[in-house]
N, C-alpha and C positions, 0 to 999 in steps of 0.2 A: 387468554391468548391475545396477543397484540401484534401488529404489523407495521413496521416503519420502512417504507419503500419495499424492497424485496426481502428484507431481513424479518424473521419471525421472532418474536419475544414470548417465551413460554413461562407464564407466571404461576404454574401449577404448585410449585414448592416455595413461592415467594412468601415470606413471613408477614408482609404488609408494610414493612418500613425497612429502610436501609440501616443495617447494623454497622456499617462502616462508611464514613464519608470524610472528605477533606473540606467540607463546608461550602462557602459561597463560591469558591473558585470553580467548583464543579458545575454550578449553574451558569457561570460565565463561559466555561468551555463548551457547554451544551449550546448556548446562544451562538458561540463562534462557529461551531460545525454546522449549525443549521443555516447560517448566512453564507458560509464560505465553502468552496469546493477543496478537495485535497491539494490541488495544484497551487492554491493560494496560501496554504499553511506556512510555508517559509516566510512569506511577507507578514503574515499575521504574527508569527513568533518574533520577527524582527521588530514589529511595531509594538507588541505587547511588552516585551522585555521582562517576561515573568518565567520563572523556573518551572512552575507547574504546567503552564501552557506548553513550553518547550518539551518537558518530559513526556506529556501525554500525546502531543501532536507531531513531533519531529519525525520525518520520514526515516531518519538514520536509526530510530529505534528498531526498525525492521531488519537492520543489518544482522541481528543475532540469528535470524532464521532464513533470510532471503538467499544465503549461500547454500543452504541445505537442499538437496534434491529429493523432494518427496516423490513417491511413486505416482505416476499419472492417474488421476481419478481416485486418489486415496481418501479414505474415511478417517477424519482427524478429530480428536477430542481436545479442546483447549480449556484447561482448568485454571480459573483466575484470570479471565480475559480482560477485566478492567475496562478501560476506555478504548480498547482495541488497538493498542500500540503495535502489536504484531499480528493481529487478526488478518490484515490484508496480505501480509507475506505468506500466510498459510492458504487463505482462500483462493489466491491467485494460481496456486499449483494443485490444490486438492479438488476432489470430487464434491466432498461435503465437509462442513466444519460445524461441530457442536460445541458451543461455548457455554461455560458455567461461571457465574459470578454472583456474589452476595448483593451487590449494589444495583438497583434499578436505574439510578441516575447514570452511573458509569456505563451501564449496558445500553441505555438510550444514546449516549454519546457514541458508543461503538456502532450501534445500528445506524445512526444518522450519517456517519462518516463512510459507512460501507453499504448504504442502502441500495446501491446499484447492483450489489452482488446477490445472486439468487441461490447461493449454496450455503448460507449462514443461518443457523438457529442458535438463539441465545437462551439458555435456561437460567432463570433467576432463583437464587436460593443457595443454602449451604451445600457443599459437595456431599456431605454425608447424607442429606435428604434427597438430593437430585440423583445420586448414583443408583438408588433403588430401581429406577426405571431406565437406566442406561443399558445399551447394548453391550455385548462383550466381544465384539469383533472389529474394534477400531484398529486401523493400520498403524496409527500414531497417536500418542498423547503428548501434550506439551505442558510443562510447569515452568514458565518463565518468570522468575522472581516471585515465586509462590511457595516453594518447598519449605522456605525458612519459617513460614507461618504455621507449620504443622502442629506445633505445641499448642497454639492458641485456638485452632479450629478443630483438631481431631481429638486431642486429649489422650488419656491412658498413660501407662507407664512407659511405653515406647512409642510416642506419637509419630515420630518420623518413620519408623518401621511400618506403623499402621497406615500412614498416608501413602507411602510408596506401594505397599501390598494392595490397598484399596484401588489405586489407579491402575495398577498392572492387571487387576481382575478384568478390566474392560478392554484390554488389548489382546488381539488374536495372537496365537503362537507364531513366532517369527516377526511380530510386530515390534514397534520401538517406542520407548519413552524418551522424550527430549527434555532435559532439565537444565536450567541456567540459574546460577546462584553465585553470590559473592564468596570469595575464599577468606575464611576467618583470619588466615595468616598472610593475606595479600600485602605486598610490599608497601602499598600506599598507606596502610594503617600504621606501619612501623615508621613511615616517613612523615607522618603528621596529619593525615586525613582523619576526620571523625568516622565513627562507625555509621554506616549508611542509614540504619533503621532507627537508631535512638539519638544520633547526633552528639555523642560524647566521644572523648579521646580514649582509645585503648580498651574500650568496653569488651569487644570481641577477643582481643588478644588476652585479656585477663580472665576470659571464660564467662562473660556476661554476669558478673556478681550483682548487678543492680537492675537486671532486666528479666522480665517474664514475657512469654508469649512469642518470642522470636529467637532463632539460632541460625548462625551460619557455620560452616564446617571447614576443616582442612581437607586435603585430598585423602589422606589416610582414613580419616573419620567417615567421609562419604563412601569410600570403597568398603569399609566395614559394614555400614548400614546396607549397602547394595548386596553384598555377599551373604550377610545374615538373613536377608530376605529371600535368598535362594537364587540369585542371579550372578552368573559368572561372565557373561558376554557383555562387556561394556567398554566404552572408549571415552577418554577425556580429550576435550578441546580447551583452548585457552584464549578467550576473547580479549583483546587489548584496545584500549586501556582497561575496559571492563565490559560486561555484557550489555550495559544499558546503551552506550554509544560506541560500539566497537568499530575501529577502522581497520582491524586485521583479526583474523582468527587463525591461531597456530594449533599444531598437534604435536604428539610425541615424536612423529616421524619427520616433522618439519618445525623446529624450534626457531625462535628469533636469532639473528646473528648479532654480534657485538655492534653497539652504536645505533641499533635499529629502534630501540625502545625510547624515544625522545618526545613522547607526547603525554607527559605526566602531570603537568599543571593544568588541570581542566575541571576545577571545582566550581560548578554552577549553583549547587544547592546551599552551601554554607562555607564560611571561612575555614581555612586549614592553616596549620603550621608547615614549615619546610625545614625538616630536621636533617636532610641530607640531599645530595644530588642523586635522584632516583636513577637516572640514566647510567651514571657510573656504577652504582651499586648493582643495577640490573646486569651490567657487563660482568662483574665479579660473580654474580649468581649464575649467570650462563656459563662462565668459565668453569665453575665448580659443578655444573650439571644439576642445579637445584631449581631451575625455573618452575617446574610443576608445583613445587611446594610454596613458592612466593608469587605466583601469578595472581592478579587481582580478582579474577573471576574464573568459573568453570562453566562449560557447556558439556554435558554428559549425555551420551547416547547409550541407552540400556536396551538390549535386545531380549525379548521374551523367549526363553529357551523353547526350542521345537519340541523337546521332551514333554512339555506341558500339554501337548495336543497334536493335532495334525501338523504336518510339515508346512512351512511357508509356501506360498504359491510361486515363489521364484521371481517375483516382479519388484523386489526391492532394488536398491541402488546397484548399478552395474559398475560404478566407479567410486572409489573411496576418496573423498576430499581431504587433503593433507594440510592445505593452507589457502586462505582467501585474503585478499587485500581490496579494500574499497577505495574508490577515487572520489571521496566526499568533496563537496564544494565546487563541483563542475556543473556546467549546463547540461541538460539532458542529452544533448547530441554527443557529449564527450564523456559521460558517466559510464564507467566500466568496472567490472570485477576482474581481478587477476587471480587465477587459481592454480594450484599444483594439485594434481589428482593421481591416484594410482589406478591404472586401467585394469582390464580383466586379465591381461597377461602378466600383471605385476610391474609393468613399466610405468615410471613416473611421466606425467605429461603436464606441461605448463601451457595455459591458454588464457586468453582475454575474451570476455563476452560483454555485450552491451547490457547495461542496467535497464535501459528503456528502449522501446522501438525505434526512437529517434537516433540512437547511437549505432544502428547497423551500418550506416554509411562510414562512420569513423573506423569501425572494425574492418570493413572492406579496404579502406585507405591504408591500413597497416600492412596488409598483404601486398599491395602495390608498392608500398615504400621499401619492402625487402628487395624486390626486383630492381628498383631504381638505384638503391644504395649499393647493392651487390655489384652492379655495373659501374657505379662511380668509384668504388674502392678497388676494383679488380686489377687495374693497371699497376698501382703502387704496392699493393699487398700488405699495407701496414695494418689494416683492420679487416676483419671477416665479420659478416653479418649473420647473426643467429638465424638459422633457417626457420621458415614458418609455413604452415599449411592452413588454408582457409577451408573450414568444413562445418557444416551444420550451424551456420550463424555465428561461429566463433573462429578465432585464429589461434592455432596451436604452434608452439615453439619447440625446437629441439631442447631437451632438458640437459643442459651442460653443467659439469662440475669443474670447479677451479677457484681462483681467489680474485676478487675485484681489486682494482688499483686503490680504491678507498680502503679496503681491508688491509692491504699492504702498507698503506700510509699510516693508518691508525695503530697498526702493530709496532711500526717503527717508532712512532711518536711515544707510545706507551713505554717503550724501552729506552727512551731518551736519545735515540739515534737520529738527530735532526738533520745532520748532513746527508745521511743515506736517504732519509725521507725526501729531502729536497731534490736529490738526484732522481729518485723514482718519479717525483711529480714532474720534474723537467722532462724526463723521457716520455711520460704520458702526454704531456702537452705538445711536445714535438711530434709525437705519433699522430695526434689530432690534426696538427697543422700540415703535416706531410701526407695525410691519408689520401688526397686526391688532387687532381689538377684544379686550379682556380681559374675564374674569369672576372672581368671587371664588373663591379656592382652596378646594376641598373635598377632604379626604383620601379616597382610594378604596383598595380592596384591591389593585388593579392597581398603584397608586402605591407602596404598601408593598412589594410583591413586588420592584419594580425599584429603589427608592430608599431602602427602609427606612422608619422612622417620620418621617424628615425633620426637622423642627424649625421650619418656616415656620408661622406662625399661620393658622388658618382666616380667610379674608377677604383674604389677600394677593392682588394682581393676578396672574392666570395666563392662559395661553393654553388654550383647551379642546382644541386639538390641538397638540401641542408637538414641534417638531423640536429635540431638545436639542443637535444638532450644527450649529447656526448659527454656526460659528466662522469666522474671517476667511478661512481657506483654502478655504472652501466658498462664499464669496460672490464671484461673478465679474462684473465690469463689462465689457460688450461695447462695441463701437465706437459704438453709438447711445446710450450713457449709461445703459442699463438694467442693473439688478443682478439676477443670476439665482442661485438656490439650487442648487448643483451636486449635492450629495449629501445625501439626506434618509433615509438608511437607518434612523437612529435617531429615528423619529417615533412618538410614542405618542398613542393615542386617548383620553386622559384628561388632566385638568388638571395642569399643572406650572407652579410659580411662574416668572414672567418673569425675575426676578432671578437664578434658577439658570441660565437660558439665557444671560443676559448675563455672569454669572460665568464660564461655560465659555469664552465668546468672548475675554474678557480674559485668563483664566488660561492658555489654550492659546496665546496669543500672547506675553503678557508674561513667562511664567515657564517656558518650555520651551526657551529658547535663550539662552546666556550673552551673546551679542552685544546682546540687548535689555535687559540688566539696568540700564544707565544711564538708559535711556528710562523704564523702570518706576519708577525711584527719583525721577526728576525730576517726575513727574506722579502725582497720586493719582487715577487714573481710577476706582478702586472707590468712593472717597468721592464723586467727582463725580456718579456715578450712583446714590448713595444706598445702596451695599452697605457695611453696617457690618462691623467686625471680627467681631462675633458671627455675622452672617449669612454671612461668609466661612467660618467654622468649620462652619456648618450645610451650606453648599454643598460643602465638602471631604468631609464625611461622606457626603453624598448621592452625590458622585462616586465615592467608594471603594465604596459599595454597588452603584452602577451598573456599575463595572468588575468587580465580583464576579459580577453578574448576567450580564454578557457572557462572562466567562471560564468560569463554571461550575466544572467539575471538570478543566478542561484544564490541562495543564502544558506550556509551550513551552520550548525551549532559552533563549530570551531571558529568560524569568522566573526561570531558574535561574543566570544569570550571576553574581549577587552571591554565591551559595553556591559555584559551581563554577569561575567564571572565574579565570584567572591574573592576576598582577599587571600593571598597566599603569603604568609608572614614568615620569612626566614628567621630561624631561631637566633642566629648570630646577630642579625640586625635587631631583634627584639631585646636581646640581652644588652646590646650597646646602646640602644635607643632610649634616650631620656626625654626627647622632645618630639611630640607627635606633629609638630608644625613643619617638619621636614618635607620638602617637595621631592617628588619622584618623577624623573623623565623617562618615558618609554620611547624606544626607537623601532621603527619598522624597516627592516632591510630587504623587503620584498616577500617575507614570509609571515607578515602579521606581527602584531605586538606580542611581546612575552617578557616574563620576569627576567629571563637570562639577558635580554637586551634592553636593560634599564639601569639607571644610576640615580643616586640621591643627591640632593643639594641641601646643605645646612642653611637655614634661614634666620638663625639667631633667635633671641628671646623676646625682642620688642614687637610691638603691633605692626610697625612698618616694615615691609619686606621688599627687597629689590635684589634680583640676581640676573645673570646672563646664562642663557641656554645655548650651548654650542652643539651643533648638529653635524655629525660626520657626513662627508660627501657621499658615502654609500647609502645613507638612509633616504627612504622615499616617504616616510611619514613620521610624525611626532605627536605625542600626547603628554601633557603635564598634569600630574596630580599635585595640587597646591598644598595638600596636607594629607595625613594618614588618619583623618578624623573628620566628623561632621564639622562644618565651619561656616562662617559668614565672611565673604570677601567684599571689601568696599574699595572703590576707586581702581578697579582692575584695569590695567593698561598693558598691552603687549605690542611691541614695536620691532620690526626688522631693522637691523643696523648694518652699516658698511664696515669695512676693514678698519677704518679709523674711528669708528664709534659713532659716525653720523647717522641720524635717523633717516630711514628710506621710506617707510610706509607703515601704516597700521597692520596688524596681523588679523587675518580673517579666521575666526574661530567660533566654536559653539561649546556649550557646557551641558552637564547633566544635573545642573542646579536650577533653582527658581530665580527668575530675574527679580530684583528688588532695587529699583531706581537705576540711575545711570552708572554703569560700571559696578553695580552691586549684585551679588549672587548668594543665595542661601543653598547650601549643600546639606541634604538631610541624611547622609549616610557616611560611613567611614571610608568611602572610595570616591571622593570628588574628582572630576575630570574636566580638563580644558582640552578640547580636541581641535588641533590645528587643521584647518580645511585646505589650505594651499601654502606651498613653499616656493618663494620666488628664486629664480635662477641666480640672481645677483647677490643673495645673502644666505649665510648658514649660521648666523647669530641672531638671537632673539632676546631683547631686554624685557623683563617681566617685573611689574611692580604692583603692589596692593597693600591694603591694611587687612589684617586677619584677626578674627575672634573664633577660638575653638568653642564648640557647643557640645554639651553632653546629650546623649541620646534621649534622656528624659525631657530635656528642654525642647528638643526638636519635636518629640511626640506631642508635647503640650502646645507648641506653636502651630503645628500642622494638623494635629488630630491623628489618631491612630488608624481610623477606618473611614476612608472616603470623605474626609471633611476638608481636604486641602483647598479646594476652590472657596469654601465658605470663610476660611480663616486667612486668606491671602492678604487682605487689607490689614487685619490685626497683626500679621507677621510683619508687614512693612512698617507699620507704626512702631512696633516694638524695637525693630532693628534700627530705624532712624533715631529713635529716642535714646 
């Protein structure tokens, strides 16, 4: 028996050595959690830029359970607790948590990070050994990313049936097993992701012909196992994009809407292919009613039938969660969950709640915003505000049914009815502009704090109370023809120029999905509503400041994708690509960098390379990948140029390579990056030149050493490169 802080480690069934380990990285993570508090983990992840560190320590891992309402004071069994990625989400709600894990090293990491909790006991050893001494009255048991290993740890002819039955023995009648696992038929595997556990393409889809010890399942296969074990009361949820880092959790009663599943390129662990546009395919899957078959992951709630013993004590959940969305990437004061639940009377309720105590003031602000906006819109009657009620630390909204303006537009575009779509957009924009009386814009300190110095002149028409999120996805038309503002979380009680509100509505519809590109090119909607090119630049800067205000010091996994994510290789590009020396330019339009907002530049076959990067006015950031391969650049020079090609100033940049002399960089992986730090207002063109040599991975390993010898070999690398 050992104790770390308040956490007890019970080694009664520990075999004396870890039978499962990821090696030295676990020692490194243990040192990190000993030195750093949980509040520091985002900065640690950003600094380390290591997938294992992110996977084990990111707060977003808890999203798979933090939405679930455990009975207050519940007794919980966590099987396969590992490094404690979700233990905190359980212990913060439960009365007691009993963890089981094979690895002492991982359990020490778990204990160190949660040592302030006095309700956690970690049992070391194989589940089959530990369960002999376990109680049989747990309210809940969890198998988060564990069930798939049943074949390796349980054995027998039906290992997964045996695993499920063994765990259920320790749950009281009326209690619940919570299981999270990848879907063998998840769309990401058809679209070019490798199987998560073995790292090969299509292994699960083909039935694991080359793999022993691990299996994932389709929904019908899981249902069959559950029912053959004697359990008929179960419910499926669908974490998106998967259960590891979910940004939303859907259910059969609340499935995604078309256009909603657009967070599909998020591979941090290994390279992937891109065989299709997953967002478009998901839309077709949703239309056909097949989403449960192709969701990437499952979260299954299995209730132990009351017939197995005394009836449940009635203290389980009083409301059924149908949908949860997380606001990842925000500072703690703005981090919230949005939920749709079914209450006791069968009525659906939509509400927002704070993720942290620091967010309670923001929740209270939303209720005040409803009052102020309702008064603002009352005179014109163009917009109605979705009513809300502040109760028990959350704000509840009227659950409205209808069609959003965004859905109307997407439907028309899909049918090729561009003229009709343009008229719908114009009507929605005019409704925003005419929704309330305006006043002349006066800069306030509150405005500067949120949007910076702006740039709009004093006297510009503004709303005295401004919901800056009057975007088309938040405007819902009900059956009676009235238009309701669904979400007014970002309402400010100081003047904001009306053109900025309209800019955001246009920008977040026209420029955030490739399918709308043709529509945006055919019509100059910005010009139609008097938003000049200069004003667009002002709005983009305001938007950037606003996003910085919202995110604060927070660092989410999504924000690190461009730095840490692995390659996503489009199959069409691969088939056409004969030259790994092509450069790729990534543009940030205020939503971060993505493959969708990038383009390639052919650099020829010679060692000398020179090209011009043209940056659209709407972009707020740019990154250049000089090759799709490990390489060495020499004489790297980047210069901002004017309209006539005159040189203005050097470009301020950084790279993810190793410096090797003046203008020389060695990039030791297939994803070299030149990150532009600042963009001057007077130029949107950048001249880039260098000499390039591609390097094979074996050469890089030889130069830098495979394990921890980079510093020792730096001088050797420079001599070889210069030679």
